[in-house]
C-alpha positions in Angstrom: -0.1 -0.1 0.1 1.8 3.2 -1.3 1.2 6.0 1.3 2.0 9.7 0.8 0.4 11.5 4.0 -1.4 10.3 7.2 -5.1 10.9 6.4 -7.6 8.2 6.3 -7.9 9.2 2.1 -3.9 9.4 1.5 -3.0 6.0 0.3 -3.5 3.5 -2.7 -6.6 1.3 -1.2 -8.5 4.1 0.3 -8.3 6.0 -3.2 -9.0 2.8 -5.1 -12.2 2.4 -2.7 -13.2 5.8 -2.8 -13.1 5.5 -6.8 -15.4 2.3 -6.3 -17.7 4.2 -4.2 -18.1 7.0 -6.7 -18.9 5.0 -9.4 -21.2 2.7 -7.4 -25.2 3.9 -7.8 -26.1 6.4 -5.1 -28.4 3.8 -3.7 -25.8 1.2 -3.1 -23.3 3.5 -1.3 -24.4 3.0 2.0 -23.8 -0.9 1.7 -20.6 -0.3 0.0 -19.5 1.6 2.9 -20.9 -1.0 5.2 -19.3 -3.9 3.4 -15.6 -2.2 3.8 -16.3 -1.9 7.6 -17.9 -5.3 8.1 -15.0 -6.9 6.2 -12.4 -5.0 8.6 -14.4 -6.6 11.9 -14.8 -9.8 10.4 -11.3 -10.0 9.6 -10.3 -9.5 12.9 -6.4 -10.3 14.1 -6.0 -11.7 10.0 -6.9 -8.0 8.6 -4.9 -7.1 6.1 -3.4 -3.4 5.3 -5.7 -2.8 2.5 -9.1 -3.7 4.3 -7.5 -1.7 7.2 -7.2 1.4 5.0 -10.4 0.5 3.3 -12.3 0.4 6.7 -10.2 3.8 7.9 -11.8 5.3 4.4 -15.0 4.1 5.2 -15.2 5.1 8.7 -14.4 8.7 7.8 -16.9 8.9 4.8 -19.8 7.8 7.7 -18.4 10.6 9.8 -18.6 13.1 6.8 -22.0 11.7 5.9 -23.2 12.2 9.5 -21.9 16.0 10.0 -22.0 16.8 6.5 -18.5 18.0 6.8 -15.5 16.7 5.0 -13.4 14.6 7.7 -10.3 15.0 5.6 -9.2 17.9 3.3 -7.2 15.0 1.3 -7.6 15.9 -2.4 -8.7 12.3 -2.4 -11.3 12.4 0.1 -15.0 11.4 -1.4 -15.7 15.3 -2.1 -18.7 14.0 -4.5 -21.0 13.3 -1.5 -20.7 16.6 0.5 -24.3 17.9 0.8 -25.8 14.5 -0.6 -27.5 12.2 1.0 -26.2 9.1 -0.7 -25.2 7.7 2.4 -27.8 6.7 5.4 -26.0 6.8 8.5 -27.6 4.8 11.2 -26.3 4.2 14.9 -25.5 0.4 13.7 -23.5 1.9 11.0 -21.6 4.0 13.3 -21.4 1.5 16.1 -20.0 -1.0 12.9 -17.5 2.2 11.8 -16.5 2.2 15.5 -15.7 -1.4 15.8 -13.8 -1.5 12.8 -11.5 1.1 13.8 -11.1 -1.0 17.1 -9.8 -3.7 14.5 -7.7 -1.3 12.9 -6.1 0.2 16.1 -5.2 -3.4 17.7 -1.8 -4.0 18.8 -0.1 -6.2 16.1 -2.5 -5.5 13.4 -1.3 -5.0 9.7 -2.1 -1.3 9.9 -0.2 -0.8 12.7 2.6 -2.9 11.5 2.8 -0.8 8.5 3.6 2.2 10.5 6.0 0.5 13.4 8.9 2.4 13.6 8.1 5.2 11.1 8.8 8.8 12.0 5.1 9.5 11.9 3.8 6.6 13.6 2.5 8.3 16.6 0.6 11.1 14.3 -0.8 8.4 12.1 -2.3 6.6 15.5 -3.4 9.7 16.4 -5.5 10.4 13.4 -7.2 7.2 13.3 -7.8 7.4 17.3 -9.2 10.8 16.6 -11.8 9.3 13.9 -12.5 6.6 16.5 -13.2 9.2 19.2 -15.4 11.7 17.0 -17.4 8.4 15.8 -18.0 6.8 19.2 -19.3 10.7 20.3 -21.5 11.6 17.1 -24.8 11.6 17.7 -27.6 10.9 15.2 -29.4 13.9 14.1 
């Protein structure tokens, strides 16, 4: 997985996931997001770096869809969704996103291994922890 910055959309897997999200029919986008989150939860300790990157992007997209504000200023974020109601965020989807990030953040996960020893390791961890905190504290409108 090529990574160029710390944000949830700043890696190859997230960019591909966002491209597929944009290419999907508007009424299928919530399910596209749910599948990425569910795959991370189901993988548990066998989570791959790609699954982790897609789950982080999906979680950030859920937060963006709930709040109406981009969860990242990345040029690769799903800006096409801002102001649209394509993704229906429910309390169960928020819970799934939080659980997916718990798997990503688990000691020994492929995502953690990707950043281990990197000079930006703590910053990368902080980005995902902040996203998880924001999701966990989000309230439904």
